[in-house]
Biotite code that builds the C-alpha atoms (Angstrom):
import biotite.structure as struc

atoms = struc.array([
    struc.Atom([-0.116, -0.009, -0.240], chain_id="A", res_id=1, res_name="MET", atom_name="CA", element="C"),
    struc.Atom([1.298, 3.590, -0.983], chain_id="A", res_id=2, res_name="ASP", atom_name="CA", element="C"),
    struc.Atom([2.496, 5.795, 1.935], chain_id="A", res_id=3, res_name="LYS", atom_name="CA", element="C"),
    struc.Atom([0.300, 8.530, 0.713], chain_id="A", res_id=4, res_name="GLU", atom_name="CA", element="C"),
    struc.Atom([-2.959, 6.372, 0.893], chain_id="A", res_id=5, res_name="ILE", atom_name="CA", element="C"),
    struc.Atom([-1.929, 5.096, 4.567], chain_id="A", res_id=6, res_name="GLU", atom_name="CA", element="C"),
    struc.Atom([-1.716, 8.967, 5.806], chain_id="A", res_id=7, res_name="ARG", atom_name="CA", element="C"),
    struc.Atom([-5.255, 9.550, 4.102], chain_id="A", res_id=8, res_name="LYS", atom_name="CA", element="C"),
    struc.Atom([-6.469, 6.797, 6.258], chain_id="A", res_id=9, res_name="ILE", atom_name="CA", element="C"),
    struc.Atom([-5.012, 7.529, 9.354], chain_id="A", res_id=10, res_name="SER", atom_name="CA", element="C"),
    struc.Atom([-6.321, 10.941, 8.988], chain_id="A", res_id=11, res_name="LEU", atom_name="CA", element="C"),
    struc.Atom([-9.554, 9.883, 8.300], chain_id="A", res_id=12, res_name="LEU", atom_name="CA", element="C"),
    struc.Atom([-9.708, 7.783, 11.096], chain_id="A", res_id=13, res_name="HIS", atom_name="CA", element="C"),
    struc.Atom([-8.286, 10.249, 13.184], chain_id="A", res_id=14, res_name="ALA", atom_name="CA", element="C"),
    struc.Atom([-10.704, 12.819, 12.319], chain_id="A", res_id=15, res_name="ALA", atom_name="CA", element="C"),
    struc.Atom([-13.539, 10.340, 13.209], chain_id="A", res_id=16, res_name="ALA", atom_name="CA", element="C"),
    struc.Atom([-12.089, 9.390, 16.473], chain_id="A", res_id=17, res_name="GLY", atom_name="CA", element="C"),
    struc.Atom([-11.897, 13.248, 17.052], chain_id="A", res_id=18, res_name="PHE", atom_name="CA", element="C"),
    struc.Atom([-15.669, 13.631, 16.337], chain_id="A", res_id=19, res_name="ALA", atom_name="CA", element="C"),
    struc.Atom([-16.713, 10.734, 18.309], chain_id="A", res_id=20, res_name="ALA", atom_name="CA", element="C"),
    struc.Atom([-14.488, 11.775, 21.339], chain_id="A", res_id=21, res_name="GLY", atom_name="CA", element="C"),
    struc.Atom([-16.444, 15.031, 21.344], chain_id="A", res_id=22, res_name="ILE", atom_name="CA", element="C"),
    struc.Atom([-19.864, 13.401, 21.030], chain_id="A", res_id=23, res_name="ILE", atom_name="CA", element="C"),
    struc.Atom([-19.335, 10.876, 23.537], chain_id="A", res_id=24, res_name="SER", atom_name="CA", element="C"),
    struc.Atom([-17.669, 13.400, 26.099], chain_id="A", res_id=25, res_name="GLY", atom_name="CA", element="C"),
    struc.Atom([-20.883, 15.643, 25.848], chain_id="A", res_id=26, res_name="LEU", atom_name="CA", element="C"),
    struc.Atom([-23.430, 13.220, 25.587], chain_id="A", res_id=27, res_name="TYR", atom_name="CA", element="C"),
    struc.Atom([-22.263, 9.841, 27.454], chain_id="A", res_id=28, res_name="PHE", atom_name="CA", element="C"),
    struc.Atom([-20.528, 11.093, 30.353], chain_id="A", res_id=29, res_name="GLY", atom_name="CA", element="C"),
    struc.Atom([-23.027, 9.810, 32.912], chain_id="A", res_id=30, res_name="LYS", atom_name="CA", element="C"),
    struc.Atom([-22.405, 5.964, 31.826], chain_id="A", res_id=31, res_name="THR", atom_name="CA", element="C"),
    struc.Atom([-20.229, 3.630, 33.263], chain_id="A", res_id=32, res_name="ASN", atom_name="CA", element="C"),
    struc.Atom([-18.484, 1.570, 30.686], chain_id="A", res_id=33, res_name="LEU", atom_name="CA", element="C"),
    struc.Atom([-16.076, -1.175, 31.026], chain_id="A", res_id=34, res_name="THR", atom_name="CA", element="C"),
    struc.Atom([-12.866, -1.550, 28.687], chain_id="A", res_id=35, res_name="LEU", atom_name="CA", element="C"),
    struc.Atom([-14.571, -4.265, 26.722], chain_id="A", res_id=36, res_name="LEU", atom_name="CA", element="C"),
    struc.Atom([-17.697, -2.335, 26.227], chain_id="A", res_id=37, res_name="ASN", atom_name="CA", element="C"),
    struc.Atom([-15.446, 0.451, 24.953], chain_id="A", res_id=38, res_name="VAL", atom_name="CA", element="C"),
    struc.Atom([-13.461, -1.677, 22.749], chain_id="A", res_id=39, res_name="LEU", atom_name="CA", element="C"),
    struc.Atom([-16.682, -2.928, 21.390], chain_id="A", res_id=40, res_name="PHE", atom_name="CA", element="C"),
    struc.Atom([-18.306, 0.251, 20.805], chain_id="A", res_id=41, res_name="PHE", atom_name="CA", element="C"),
    struc.Atom([-15.280, 1.567, 19.309], chain_id="A", res_id=42, res_name="GLY", atom_name="CA", element="C"),
    struc.Atom([-15.315, -1.400, 16.648], chain_id="A", res_id=43, res_name="ALA", atom_name="CA", element="C"),
    struc.Atom([-18.605, -0.824, 15.861], chain_id="A", res_id=44, res_name="ILE", atom_name="CA", element="C"),
    struc.Atom([-18.319, 2.794, 15.137], chain_id="A", res_id=45, res_name="VAL", atom_name="CA", element="C"),
    struc.Atom([-15.043, 2.587, 13.296], chain_id="A", res_id=46, res_name="ALA", atom_name="CA", element="C"),
    struc.Atom([-15.645, -0.707, 11.149], chain_id="A", res_id=47, res_name="TYR", atom_name="CA", element="C"),
    struc.Atom([-17.888, 1.485, 8.500], chain_id="A", res_id=48, res_name="PRO", atom_name="CA", element="C"),
    struc.Atom([-14.643, 3.602, 8.098], chain_id="A", res_id=49, res_name="LEU", atom_name="CA", element="C"),
    struc.Atom([-12.939, 0.675, 7.004], chain_id="A", res_id=50, res_name="ARG", atom_name="CA", element="C"),
    struc.Atom([-15.582, -0.006, 4.144], chain_id="A", res_id=51, res_name="ILE", atom_name="CA", element="C"),
    struc.Atom([-15.566, 3.882, 3.162], chain_id="A", res_id=52, res_name="LEU", atom_name="CA", element="C"),
    struc.Atom([-11.647, 3.640, 2.898], chain_id="A", res_id=53, res_name="CYS", atom_name="CA", element="C"),
    struc.Atom([-11.820, 0.547, 0.577], chain_id="A", res_id=54, res_name="MET", atom_name="CA", element="C"),
    struc.Atom([-14.378, 2.115, -1.667], chain_id="A", res_id=55, res_name="LYS", atom_name="CA", element="C"),
    struc.Atom([-12.810, 5.656, -1.378], chain_id="A", res_id=56, res_name="LEU", atom_name="CA", element="C"),
    struc.Atom([-9.388, 4.970, -2.173], chain_id="A", res_id=57, res_name="PHE", atom_name="CA", element="C"),
    struc.Atom([-10.031, 1.726, -4.545], chain_id="A", res_id=58, res_name="ASN", atom_name="CA", element="C"),
    struc.Atom([-8.337, -0.615, -2.465], chain_id="A", res_id=59, res_name="LEU", atom_name="CA", element="C"),
    struc.Atom([-9.123, -4.326, -3.336], chain_id="A", res_id=60, res_name="SER", atom_name="CA", element="C"),
    struc.Atom([-6.877, -6.004, -0.385], chain_id="A", res_id=61, res_name="GLU", atom_name="CA", element="C"),
    struc.Atom([-7.291, -3.980, 2.667], chain_id="A", res_id=62, res_name="PHE", atom_name="CA", element="C"),
    struc.Atom([-6.841, -6.828, 5.357], chain_id="A", res_id=63, res_name="LEU", atom_name="CA", element="C"),
    struc.Atom([-8.458, -6.567, 8.623], chain_id="A", res_id=64, res_name="PHE", atom_name="CA", element="C"),
    struc.Atom([-5.211, -6.589, 10.388], chain_id="A", res_id=65, res_name="LYS", atom_name="CA", element="C"),
    struc.Atom([-3.891, -3.859, 8.119], chain_id="A", res_id=66, res_name="ASP", atom_name="CA", element="C"),
    struc.Atom([-7.384, -1.940, 9.083], chain_id="A", res_id=67, res_name="TRP", atom_name="CA", element="C"),
    struc.Atom([-6.591, -2.745, 12.984], chain_id="A", res_id=68, res_name="LEU", atom_name="CA", element="C"),
    struc.Atom([-3.178, -1.178, 12.904], chain_id="A", res_id=69, res_name="THR", atom_name="CA", element="C"),
    struc.Atom([-3.572, 1.528, 10.458], chain_id="A", res_id=70, res_name="LYS", atom_name="CA", element="C"),
    struc.Atom([-7.122, 2.719, 11.207], chain_id="A", res_id=71, res_name="GLY", atom_name="CA", element="C"),
    struc.Atom([-8.756, 1.278, 14.326], chain_id="A", res_id=72, res_name="TYR", atom_name="CA", element="C"),
    struc.Atom([-5.669, 1.844, 16.948], chain_id="A", res_id=73, res_name="LEU", atom_name="CA", element="C"),
    struc.Atom([-5.482, 5.460, 15.521], chain_id="A", res_id=74, res_name="LEU", atom_name="CA", element="C"),
    struc.Atom([-9.104, 6.005, 15.774], chain_id="A", res_id=75, res_name="PHE", atom_name="CA", element="C"),
    struc.Atom([-9.501, 4.533, 19.069], chain_id="A", res_id=76, res_name="PHE", atom_name="CA", element="C"),
    struc.Atom([-6.475, 6.287, 20.675], chain_id="A", res_id=77, res_name="MET", atom_name="CA", element="C"),
    struc.Atom([-7.973, 9.625, 19.390], chain_id="A", res_id=78, res_name="THR", atom_name="CA", element="C"),
    struc.Atom([-11.083, 8.834, 20.588], chain_id="A", res_id=79, res_name="TRP", atom_name="CA", element="C"),
    struc.Atom([-10.298, 8.092, 24.065], chain_id="A", res_id=80, res_name="ILE", atom_name="CA", element="C"),
    struc.Atom([-7.891, 11.462, 24.221], chain_id="A", res_id=81, res_name="LEU", atom_name="CA", element="C"),
    struc.Atom([-10.399, 13.488, 23.159], chain_id="A", res_id=82, res_name="VAL", atom_name="CA", element="C"),
    struc.Atom([-13.212, 12.129, 25.212], chain_id="A", res_id=83, res_name="TRP", atom_name="CA", element="C"),
    struc.Atom([-10.898, 12.374, 28.245], chain_id="A", res_id=84, res_name="THR", atom_name="CA", element="C"),
    struc.Atom([-10.638, 15.950, 27.750], chain_id="A", res_id=85, res_name="PHE", atom_name="CA", element="C"),
    struc.Atom([-13.812, 16.880, 26.718], chain_id="A", res_id=86, res_name="VAL", atom_name="CA", element="C"),
    struc.Atom([-15.288, 14.736, 29.804], chain_id="A", res_id=87, res_name="TYR", atom_name="CA", element="C"),
    struc.Atom([-12.945, 16.514, 32.339], chain_id="A", res_id=88, res_name="ASN", atom_name="CA", element="C"),
    struc.Atom([-13.728, 20.181, 31.080], chain_id="A", res_id=89, res_name="ILE", atom_name="CA", element="C"),
    struc.Atom([-17.342, 19.263, 31.287], chain_id="A", res_id=90, res_name="LYS", atom_name="CA", element="C"),
])
């Protein structure tokens, strides 16, 4: 996979993680979630981004393990970081 496409995929997932962090920090601040719930929720929210990236960048082979390292991990880390900031500011 080309490095430029990897950067675009990472940017797309980071932007989605930023938006998800703001939304979840503002609206879901009262719920108590375990680590497994958060990982599962993040996977459900981020999985459509994998399909979007495959169609947007014409990727015939975008394996699940590639998506986990280049997409989901960045989405999850950005989401948790932004959620923490928003939750503590609110």
